N, C-alpha and C positions, 0 to 999 in steps of 0.2 A: 360035560366039561369040554372046553376047547382043546384042540390038539396041542401037544408039546413036543418041541424038537429035543428028544431025549439026549442025543449026543452033545448038542450044544449046551444044554442045561448042565449036564455032568461036567463038561469041560470048564464052564464058568464057575460052578460051585467049587471045583477043585482049586481054581485060582484064588477064590476068596478064602478058602480053608487054609491055604498056604501063605496067605498074605501076612498073618500075624497069629498070635496065640489067642484062641477064643475060649470063653467059658464052656463047660460041658453042655451039649445039646443045642447050643445056639445055632450052629449051622443047619442041623436037622429041622429046627423050628422054622428057619428061614426058608428052607426048601419046601416044607409043608405049606407055607404061605404062597409060594410061587405056584405050587401045583394045585392047591385046593381052594384058595380064596375066591370070593365073588368078584365080578368085574369092577365094581366101584372101589373095593378095597385094594385092588391091584392096579387101578389106573391112577389113583391119587393116594398111594400108600403113605402113611404117616408113621415115621419111626417111633414117635413117642407113644402112639396107640399100640404099635407092635410091642414095645417094651412093657406097657401096662398089661396087655392081654396075655402075654406069654411068659411073664416073669423074668424079663431081661432088664439089666441095668440100662438106664437111658443113654449114658455116654457110649456104651458098647453098641447099643442098637443103632445110634446115629452113625458110628464108625462102620458098622456092618452095611448100612445102606450106601454109604459113600464108597466103600470098597466094591460093592455090587455095581454102582454106577461107573466106577473106574474100569471095570472089566467088560462093561456093556451088558450086564444082565438086566439092569434097569436103566431108564432114562430119568435124569434129574430135571425138574421144572421149577422155575421161579414164578409163582402165581400171585397176582395182585388181587386181593379180595376187597369187595365193597364192605366197609365197616358196618353198614346199616342193613344189608340184605344177604351177605355171604355169597353174592354172585361173583364167580371167577371172571373178573373183568378182562384180564389178559394173562397169557401164560407164555413164558419165554424159556427157551432151551439153554440160553447163555446169560450169564450175569451182565455182560457188557450191553446186552439189548434191553436190560430192565430200565424202566422209567418209574419215578416215584409219583408222578402226576397221574391221577386217576379220574375217570369220567364214568359215572353209572347212569345209563339211560333209564333204568327202572326207578331209581330214587330221584332222578333229575338233579344230581349234584356232581361237583368236581372239586378236586383239592389235591393236597400233597399228603402222602403217607410216608412213614419212616420204615427202614429196613426191619426194625424190631416190632412194628405194629401189625400191619396187615399185608405183609409180604410172606407168603408161606412157601417153603421149599418142600415139594412133594415128589414122589418117585413113582414111575410107571413101568411095569414090566416090559421089556423089549418085545416088540411084535415078532422079532426073529426067534425068540424063545417060546413065547406063548401069545398067539394072536387073540385079541379081544375084539368084541364088537365095537367097543368104544374107540378103538384105533381107527375105525372107518367112519369118520364123522359124517361124510356125505351120505352114508347109508343108514344113519340112525333114524329111528322113529322120532317124531316131534316131541313125544313124552320123554324118551331117553335123552334127547339133546338137553332138555331143561333139567330134569330131576336127577339124572345120573351123571351128566357131564359138566353142566354149567353152575349148578347151585351146590355149595358146600353144605352138607347136612350137619356140620359141627357147630353152626351158629345158633345160639339160644337168645330168646327174648330176655330182657333183664329179669332176674329172679330164677332163671334156669328151669322154669316149669314147662315151657313150650319151645319146641324147635321152630325157628323162623320159617323153614320150608313147609312145616305142617300148617302154620297159620296162613301162609301165602297161598297154599293150595285152595283154601276155602274162598279166596278172593279172586281166583282165576276165572275169567269169563270166556276164555277160549285160547287156543294156540294152533298155529298152522304154519306150514312152509309157504313161501311166496315164490313160485316159479318165475323165472325171467320172462318178460314179454307177455305175461298173463295177468288176468284179474281174478283174484281169489275171494270167495264169498264166505263170510263167517257170521253166524247168528248168535245173539247173546241177549240176556235180560239184564238191563242196567239199573242199578239202584242209586240212592243218594250218595254224594261224595264227589269223586272225580274218577275219570277213566284214564289209565295210563297204558301205553303200548310201547314195547321195546323189542328190538332185535338183540338178543343176548350175545350174538356173535360179534356185532359191530358197535354196540351201545347206542345206535340210532334210536330215538324215542320221541314220544310226544305225550302231552297231558291235556285233557279236555275236561273242564268243569262240568258237572252234571247239574243242569239248571232246569227246573220245572217250567213248562211253557205258560205264557200269560193267558193263552186260550186253550180251551179243552180240545184235545186232539182225538181223532178216531183211534181205535185200538190197533190199527195196522202198524207194522214195525216202521221205525224211522230209518231211512236210508242214509248211511254215513259213508261218503266216499273219501278215500285216502290215497294219495300218490306216494310212491316210494321209488327213489332213483338210485338206490344202492348206497347212499350216504345219509339220507334223511327222509323222514316221513312228513308229508304235507297234507293235513286234513283240510277238506273243503269247507268246514264249519269251525266256529270258534267255541262251541259248547254243544252238549248233547242233552236231550231230555231223558228223564227216567222212563223205563218201560222197555218193551221189545225193540231190538235194533238189528239191522242187517248191515254188515260192514262189507264194502267193496274196495279191496286193496289192489291197486294197479302197480305192478312192478315194472318200471321202465329201465331198470339197471341191467347190467350185463350178467349178473350172477343171481342165483337163487338167494332169497333172503328168508327171514322168519319173523314171526310176530307172536308175542305173548301179551294178552290183554288182562289187565288187573283193574278191578273196581275197588279203589281205596274208599273205605267208609269215612263219614264226616269227622269222626274223632281223630283219625290219622291225618286227614287233610288239615285239620285245625292245629296240628303240632307245628311249632316254629322250627323244631329240629327233630329229625328222626332219632330214635334211641340207638345207641351203639350196641351191637350184639356182644354177647359173651361167648367166646369161642372155646371149644375144647383145646387143650394144649397142642401146639404144633411146632415144628422146627421153623423158626423165623429166619429171614435173611440175616438179621443182626446176630442171631445165635450162631449161625453157620460160619460167618466171617471170623468169629473168635475161636474157631475150632482148628487145632493144629492139623488134624487129619485132612480136613478140607484143603488147607493151604498147601500141604505136601502133595496130595494126589491130584489137585487141580491148579497147578502153578500157572497155567495159561489163562485162568479166569481173571478178568479185569472189569473194573468199574468204568463206565464211559468217562473218558478223560475230560470232556468238556463241562460236565455238570457235577459229578459226584453224587452220592446218595446219602441222605440224612439218616442218622441213628439217634434215637431218642435217649438212650442211656447205654454207655459202655464204660468199663472200668479199666484204667491203664495203670500198670505197675512198671516202674523204672528201677533198675538196679545198676550200680556202678561199683567199680573196684576202688578201694581206698589204698593209697600207696603203690599205684601201678608203676610209677616211674622207678621207685626203688626195686620193685619186683623185676623189671626189665634189666636194670643195671646189675642186679645180683646174678640173675640166671643167664643173661644174654637174650637177644631178641628171639632166636629160634626156640629155645627151651621155654621161655616165658610165654611165647605165643601158643606153644603146645599145651601148656597148663591152662591158659585162658580158654583155649578151644574145648578142653575137657570140662571146664566149668560152664561153658555155653551149652554143651550137651546135657549136662546135669540139669540146668535151668529149663531147657527144652522139654526134657522128660517130666519134670515136675509141673510145668505149665500144662502139658497134655493131660497128666493125671488129674488136674483140677479143672478140666474143661476149658482151658485157655489156649492161647497161641502166642509164640514169639513173633512179633510183627517185624522187628528188625534189630540188628546190632549197630551200635554207633560207637566205633572204637572199642573200648572195653565195656561199654554200657549196653544194656538190654532194654528194649521196650516190648512189653507183653500186653495183651488185651484179653479181657474176660467179659462174658455176658452178664454174670451175676457178681455183685460187689463182694459177697462173702467168699466166692471162689478165689478172687484175687488176693484177699487177705490170708485165706488158708494156704494158698500157694506161697506167699511171702514167709509165713511161719515155717512152712515145710522146708523152704530153701535154707533158712537159718539153721535148722536142724541138720539138713543134709550137708551143708557146707562145713559144719563142725566135723562130721564124719569124714568128709573129703579131705580136710586138712590133716586129720589124724592119720589117714592112710598115706598121704603124700609127704608129710613132714614140713619143715620149713623151706622157703618162706611160705606163709599161709595166704590163702585167698580170703580177703576181707571185704565183705560187701556192705553197702548202705543202700537202703531202698525207700521208695516213696510211691504213694498211690492216690488217685483221685478218680471220681466217677462223675458223669454228666453227658450231655449231648455232644455229638461229634459229626463229622462228615467222612464217609468212606470214600477214598480216592485211589487212583492209580499213580504211583510215584516211583520213578526209576524201574518201571516194568513190574512193580510189586504192589499188592494190595496194602494200603497204608491208611492212616487216619490224619485228619487235619482239624484244627480249631483250638479254642481256648482251653478245653478240657485237657488236651494233650500238653499244652504249655504249662498249665498249673501242675499237672502230675510230675512233669520234669522238674519244676521249680521246687516242689515239695521234697522231692528226692534229695536236693542239695542241702536241705536242713538236717538230714540224717547223718549220724556218725557211725563208726564201725559197729556192725552187728545190730543196727537199729532200723526200724521201719517207721516212717512218718506218714500219717494219714490226714486228709482234709476232714473238716467237720462233716461235709456232705457224705463222706464215706464212713466215718467212724459212727455216726449216729444212725446208720442203717441197723434196724433191730437184729438181724442175723449176725452182723459184724460185732455189735456190742456183746451179744451172747457168746460168740466165739472167743472174745478177748477176756472173758471173765477168768481171773486168776493171773493175768499178766500185769506187769508194771506199766502203767500208761501215764505219761507226763503231758500236761496241757501247756501250750504257750502260744503267744501271738506273733505272727511274722508277716512281712509284706509279701504279697503275691502279685505278680505282673497281671494287669487287667482287672484286679479287684480293688475297689476303693478302700483306702485305709489299710488296716491289718486284718488278717484272717486267723481264725483259731486253727491250730495244728495240734495233732496228737502224736507223741513219740512213744512207740512201743519198744521197750528195752529188754523185755524178757520176763520170765516168771519170777515172783518174789522169792 
């Protein structure tokens, strides 16, 4: 086991323990992970796997890792995964550095990914607390660079019978570092299909078809010369014959490179599109942005202001006060504002309890975001219940809420120095809220027809009606939840 700075570990564990109330033994389980887990588990720690393996609730596990990152026990990384190979294409320490455009030199593809698709938030133990070999990238063996650092082992081929990395290993024909200013030799036996080479650290790559020669060649290896300038590979030939081969790779770039050689078989070459892998559950970027703990602990995190980041699906819940003018007239501005702030705090706590986050307040209104549609609706129902208790405790005048929610794609942006969302889904959610009356929740059809939401609302009075929604042609179906029968 690598050495641990005991004093530093104890200090940081104490800070985490005091940050909030934790379930029994959660802190000791986390300390056991830091002390005894293997290098891969500690360099790309997955809070959802920790929750599953150690019997911890997922929301609490995510909060635990976020608090650990806040005190510096672990470092948080935003990793872009190739959807077809599980290769960690890029890893960023800050959200503002994240780009949704990806390039995979192994699969020879590029495109856009969304925050909730293939951007994984992972956690690595701080090298100040426990130094790992994986912290020293320049000193890793070529095998550890690929199989421990760059390829996620959580990606499965469709059907979940075989991990992609296990299938990939059988296709590897060689791997090596490429020292600067030197020519590196690599021998391989090439079969039918194509030959792909990639530097997994830069995504520079090449693909050469394997084409049988028209004339019978002697059994001596084919010499394949490839240039590498630090940015791209330049093979001296356009195709390679099957059989033994010797690769001579000349690195004229200023830094050491690396090369992974893959011999794709004909059946993979013939695919018009590579299959998308099925990944073990992980904390996605979209999931994290809707967590209240992240927003509170990492207020300085920002999305790049020039482009924003796409989110495939997020659910927005809007609440607003009914009769706020009368409330302010009756209590006066200071007393009414104090009461409104108390109701803000109540909504904040309920959103957190249901794995959501208050994005912003707009006057007396609240905009909240949730990763799962059912969590937003569960939060809305909980709010109605708790507002009733709140009013009984405070007496008249009562806080009367009306709510609306919608789910769909959006763009995460930075607005007024805060993480926010932009797009039609936000506009529709706000518009749907305007159809609600006192103590009601209005839901769009896209949200209401989600199976988990339908199951949650069994036993509630639900009224259907059609209403005009800005940006939607004609009228849209809206569902008004008015309470239990």
